[in-house]
C-alpha positions as CSV (number, residue, x, y, z in Angstrom):
1,M,-22.8,39.2,61.4
2,S,-25.8,41.3,60.3
3,I,-26.8,42.2,56.8
4,K,-25.9,45.9,57.4
5,T,-22.4,44.9,58.6
6,K,-21.9,42.6,55.6
7,V,-22.9,45.4,53.2
8,L,-20.7,47.9,55.0
9,V,-17.7,45.6,54.8
10,Y,-18.3,44.8,51.1
11,L,-18.6,48.5,50.2
12,N,-15.5,49.5,52.2
13,D,-13.5,46.8,50.4
14,K,-14.9,47.7,47.0
15,Y,-14.2,51.5,47.3
16,N,-11.0,51.4,49.3
17,D,-8.9,51.3,46.2
18,P,-7.3,54.8,45.6
19,S,-7.7,54.7,41.8
20,I,-11.4,54.0,42.2
21,Q,-11.7,56.8,44.8
22,E,-10.0,59.2,42.4
23,L,-12.3,58.2,39.6
24,L,-15.3,58.8,41.8
25,D,-13.9,62.2,42.9
26,V,-13.5,63.3,39.2
27,A,-17.0,62.1,38.4
28,S,-18.4,64.0,41.4
29,F,-16.4,67.1,40.5
30,L,-17.8,67.1,36.9
31,D,-21.4,66.4,38.0
32,P,-23.1,69.8,38.5
33,R,-25.3,68.3,41.2
34,F,-22.4,67.3,43.5
35,K,-19.3,69.3,42.4
36,T,-17.1,69.4,45.5
37,Q,-19.7,68.3,48.0
38,Y,-18.4,64.8,48.5
39,I,-14.7,65.4,47.8
40,T,-12.3,65.9,50.7
41,A,-10.6,69.3,50.7
42,D,-7.2,67.8,50.2
43,N,-8.2,66.1,46.9
44,I,-9.9,69.1,45.3
45,T,-6.6,70.7,44.1
46,N,-5.3,67.4,42.8
47,I,-8.6,66.8,40.9
48,K,-8.4,70.3,39.4
49,T,-4.8,69.8,38.4
50,R,-5.6,66.4,36.8
51,L,-8.6,67.8,34.9
52,K,-6.6,70.8,33.7
53,T,-3.8,68.6,32.4
54,E,-6.2,66.3,30.6
55,M,-8.0,69.3,29.0
56,L,-4.8,70.8,27.7
57,E,-3.6,67.5,26.4
58,S,-6.9,66.9,24.6
59,A,-6.9,70.4,23.1
60,R,-3.3,70.1,21.9
61,R,-4.0,66.6,20.4
62,T,-7.1,68.0,18.6
63,H,-5.1,71.0,17.3
64,N,-2.4,68.7,16.0
65,Q,-4.9,66.5,14.2
66,E,-6.6,69.5,12.7
67,T,-3.3,70.8,11.5
68,R,-2.3,67.5,10.0
69,S,-5.7,67.2,8.3
70,R,-5.3,70.7,6.8
71,I,-1.9,69.8,5.5
72,E,-3.1,66.6,3.9
73,T,-6.1,68.2,2.2
74,T,-4.3,71.3,0.9
75,P,-4.5,71.1,-2.9
76,R,-1.3,71.4,-4.9
77,P,-0.8,74.5,-7.0
78,Q,-1.8,74.3,-10.6
79,S,1.9,74.4,-11.6
80,A,2.8,71.4,-9.5
81,Q,0.0,69.2,-11.0
82,P,0.8,67.1,-14.0
83,F,-0.9,68.3,-17.2
84,G,-4.3,66.8,-17.8
85,E,-4.6,65.0,-14.4
86,K,-7.5,65.9,-12.2
87,V,-7.1,66.3,-8.5
88,K,-9.2,63.9,-6.5
89,K,-10.8,65.4,-3.5
90,S,-12.5,63.7,-0.6
91,I,-16.0,64.7,0.5
92,G,-14.5,65.8,3.8
93,S,-12.2,68.3,2.1
94,F,-15.1,70.4,1.1
95,F,-16.2,70.9,4.7
96,K,-12.8,71.6,6.1
97,T,-11.8,75.2,6.6
98,A,-8.4,76.7,6.3
99,V,-8.8,78.9,9.3
100,V,-5.6,78.9,11.2
101,S,-6.0,78.9,15.0
102,S,-4.0,81.4,16.8
103,T,-4.6,79.8,20.2
104,S,-1.3,79.6,22.0
105,P,-0.6,77.2,24.9
106,M,-0.9,80.0,27.4
107,Q,-4.3,80.9,26.1
108,L,-5.3,77.2,26.4
109,E,-4.3,77.2,30.0
110,D,-6.4,80.3,30.7
111,V,-9.4,78.7,29.0
112,A,-8.9,75.4,31.0
113,E,-8.6,77.4,34.2
114,A,-11.8,79.3,33.4
115,E,-13.7,76.1,32.7
116,L,-12.6,74.7,36.0
117,K,-13.7,77.8,37.9
118,V,-17.2,77.5,36.2
119,T,-17.4,73.9,37.2
120,S,-16.4,74.4,40.8
């Protein structure tokens, strides 16, 4: 068996796993040098759907964390604070803004779809 044949057999065995192939397809899709060049046409819609789902989940998770953080750092009104007790603030509370995001799930889907169109 020649060296070329051994290398070919090794590479075919290594990259024959569907999960590895999916990972490589996602990496290729996100890389602006390759995009869809090395992805089979059947897999492109699956990759776009997976990436869109991951983007939406990440955005929702971030939104929930920001909301929770805003609630935790909201100071109590003066009337609710015991007399003579100072409120302790963390350094991070000075940098947090109380801007409420009005991004609805439908808008998030539109943003994710636009990002995927720019990528492909």
